[in-house]
N, C-alpha and C positions, 0 to 999 in steps of 0.2 A: 066506541062509536066515533067515526071520523067526523071532524069538524066540517060543517057544510059551508063551502066557499063558492057555491055555484053562482051566487049573485055577481061574482067577479069575472065570470066567463065573458069574453069579448069586450072587457073594459080596458082602457088604456092607463087610467090613474085611480089611485085611492087618495082622496083629499079629506083631511080631517081638520076641523077648527074647534079647538077645545078651550072653553072659557076657564080662566084661572082667577084667583084672588089672593091677597096676602093672607097668610095663615093667622096673623094677628094684626089688628089696627088697619090703617089705610096706606101707610107709606111703604115704599120699596126702593131699592137701589138698583138701577139698571147697569148693564155693562158699560164700561168706559174705554176710551181709546186715547193713546198718547197724543197730546197737542190738540185734542178735539173734545174730550170729555164725553158726556152722554150724547148719543145720536138722536137728536130731535129733528123733526121735519114736519111739513105741512102736507096733508092729503086733502086738497080742496080747502075747506074752511075748518078742517079738523086738525088739532094739534096732536101729533103722534110721537112715539118714542120706540126705539129699538131696545127691548128689554134683554134679549139674548140673541147673538148672531148665529148664522147658519154654521159657521166653523165651530163655535162652542157647542152648539146642540149636536153636531155630528159626533164630537168627542163624548158627550154625555150619553148619546144613544149607543155608541160602541161599547161604553163601559158597563152597560147593563148586564152583559153576559160574563163579566170577569170578576172573580173573587180576589180582591187585593190582599186580603189577609192570608190566602193560601197560594197566591201567585199561580192561579190556574182557572180554567173555565168553571162556572157554576155548574152544579150537578145537571140541571136541565139541558145544558148546552154540550155536555160531554159527547165526544164523537165528531164535533165540527172540526174542520181542518184549520190549522194555524201553525205558525212557526214560533217555537220557543227558543230563546237565546240564553246560553249559559256563558259565564265568564271563564277565564283560564283555570280556575279552581273547581269548576263544575257546579257552581252556584247559579241560581236563577238571576238573570240580569234584566231582561225585558222580553217582550213578545211582539208579534205582528198585530196583536189586538190592542196593545197599549201604546205602540209606536205611532207617531203622527202620520207617517206615510206608509203604514201597514207593511206589506211585503217588500216595499222599496226602502225600508229602513237601512241606513248605513251600517247598523250593527248586524245586519243580515248579509249585505252585499259587499261591504268595504273592509271586512276583516281579513286576516291572513289566511284563514281557512276558506278556500274557494270552492269547496265541494258542492255546496248548494247552488252557488252561482253557475257552476258548470252544468249542474242538473237543469237549471232553467235555460241555460244557453242551448242545451241539447233539445229541450222541449220547443224552443222557438226558432231553431235553426232554419226551418223551412220558410221563415219570414225574414231572412236576412236581406233578401231583395224582393221586390214586387209588393203587392198590397198586403196589409195585415189580415191574417186569417182570424176574424173575430171569434168564430166558433172554437178554434183551437186555443186561443187566448183565454176564453171564458172557461173552457174545460180544465185548463192548467191551473187557473186561479181557484176554481172550484175544488181541485184536488189538494192544493197547498194552502190556500188562504181564502176561504169562502167569503169572509167579510169584505174583501176587496171588491167583490161583485155588488155589494150593497152600498158601500161607502166610498168607492172610487179609489183609483191608484194610477200613478204615472211612473212606469218603469223607464227612467231617464237614462240608464247606463247604455252606452253605445254598443257594449257587448251583447245586449239583448235586443236583437232586431233593429239595431241602429238607434235605440232610444225612442222608438215611435209607439210603444205600447202603452195605451192609456184607456181607462174606463171612467166614465162620469159617474157621479153619485146617482144611485137609483132611489135612495131614501134621503130626503132633505127636510129640514125643520128650522123654524125660528120662532121667536116670541115677540109680539108687538103689543103696544098699549095705545089706546085712543082717549081723547078728551083729557090730556094730561095737564098737570099743573106742577110747578116747582114747590117743594116743601123745604124751605131754607131753614137751617139751624146751625148750631155750632157748639163749642165747648172749650175747655182748657185742660191742657196736660199739666198737672200740678206737680211741683217739686217742693216737698215739705222740708227738705234739708236746706236748700239754697234757691229761693224763688227768683233771685236775680242772676242766677248762673248763666253761662254762655250757652245760648240755645243752639248754636251751630253744632255743639258737641253733645247735645241731648240734655243739658242741664236747664234749670230755670222753669218758670211758668210760661207755657206756650199756648196762646189762644189759636183756635182754628175754626174755619167755617165748614159747613157740611151741606151738601145739596142732595136731597132725595126727591121722589116724585109721588104724586097720587094720580089715579086714573079711573075713569068711569068703566073702561073695559080693558082687560088684559087677555090676550088670546094666543094660544100655542098652535101653530100651523104645522101640519105634517103632510108630506107628499110621498107616495110610493109609486114609482114609475113601472107599472106592470108591463107596458109595451117594451121597455128596455130589457126587463127580466125575460120576457118571452123571446126577444130578439137574440139572446145568448145562444139559443138553439141547443140547450142542454137536455131537453126532454121534459115530459110532464112531471115526473117525480122530483127532479132537481128544481124545476120551476116552482113546484108547490113548497118545497123546503125553503127556498129563498123568500117566498111570499109570506109564509108562516113565521119565519125568522124575523122578517121586517115588522110584522104586526106584533110579535112577541116583545121585541125590544121597545116598541112605542108604548105598549101597554105596561110593561115593567117600569119604564121611566115614569109614566103618569101615576102608577099605583105606588111608586116608591117615594123617595125624598126629592122634592123640587126646591131644595135649599140651594139656590144658585150662588149666593154669596151670604156673608154674615147678615147683611141687612136686606136680603132678598129671598125670603122664604115663602114659597107659593104652594097652593093646593088647588084641587079641582073645585070649581064653583058649581055646587049642586051635586046630587048623587044619582042622577038618572043615567040611562044608557048613552054611550058616546056614538051618536049617529053621524055617518059620513056625509059630507056635502056632495061628494061624488064617489061611487054611484049612489043614487038615491035608494034607500031601503037597506043599505049595508050598515051594520052596527059593529063596532070594534068588539070582538069577543072578549070574554072575561079572561083573566090571567090563568086561572086554573085550566080552562079549556085549551088555551093556546099552549100551555106548558105540556099537556098531554099530547097534543098534536105535534108539537116540536119534537118530542122524543120519538114519536112514531115515524116522523119524516126522516130524522137522523138515522134511525135504524134501517129504513128502506134504502138510503143512499150511502150507507157506511162503507161499501166497497169502492166508492168513488172519492173518498176523502182520507187524509192521513195527517198525523201530527209529526212535524219535522223538527229535529233538534239541531241547532247550529251553535258552535262554540266561537265566541268573539275573542279574537286576539289582535291587539294593535300591531 
């Protein structure tokens, strides 16, 4: 039985706000930035903290359909289009799913083997001059790397329509905390052989300070831009696949491990349904239902997608 997504008809966004909590205790370690540390800020009179950035969450959402142990898609995602990259010996090297820039990875476009680059150049030849044909761009990405339509891509090579081809993220996410306070602590790295040893070389007893946080509320925010997905002009079946794939990834992330760092292990707060803030009345389906629907949608669109193999040689 097909998943009922009729409540999304005529909607432009799916907005989810999911409450989280530390899996044990009260403290957690947020993301940090060079020369900045934790990203703390004020929202009115409320002390806030960025727990996980949009960039990091994008990587985590993308990774939900990849099996690192087997270097391939998980079973539920088999049939989706992507590019796998082999080394000169024919061994797996990387893929458009695990690469930061997806199909724009240098391991796909900058190697000696230019076969796939020329394939893309042929697909985009009609856009060498004049405006970008967004429908053709979307159809080509759907064929070779469907995840670029959800997570964005910038094909910056001048050989590809002058480096003007880009897609913004249709799925975005971040985690924030409110009513935060610093939980300061510290410790000592002990050297039982030579406590007075040269610390610059890793010897000796070395004291250190540690800064974690507590919060009254921790919330994971998710946005799925249905208007952007619809604007690709790929037709209802492809549009449904993209929507289901986005929801599946979000649900799989939330149902899986939210151990963002050693000292930042989170879980859902409560066990009730995950109701959307927009549209009202929509509830994020269970993973089993989304899994079955994803397989069905992939089967329906299988003739529009393919797995491409590229060999990277320096």
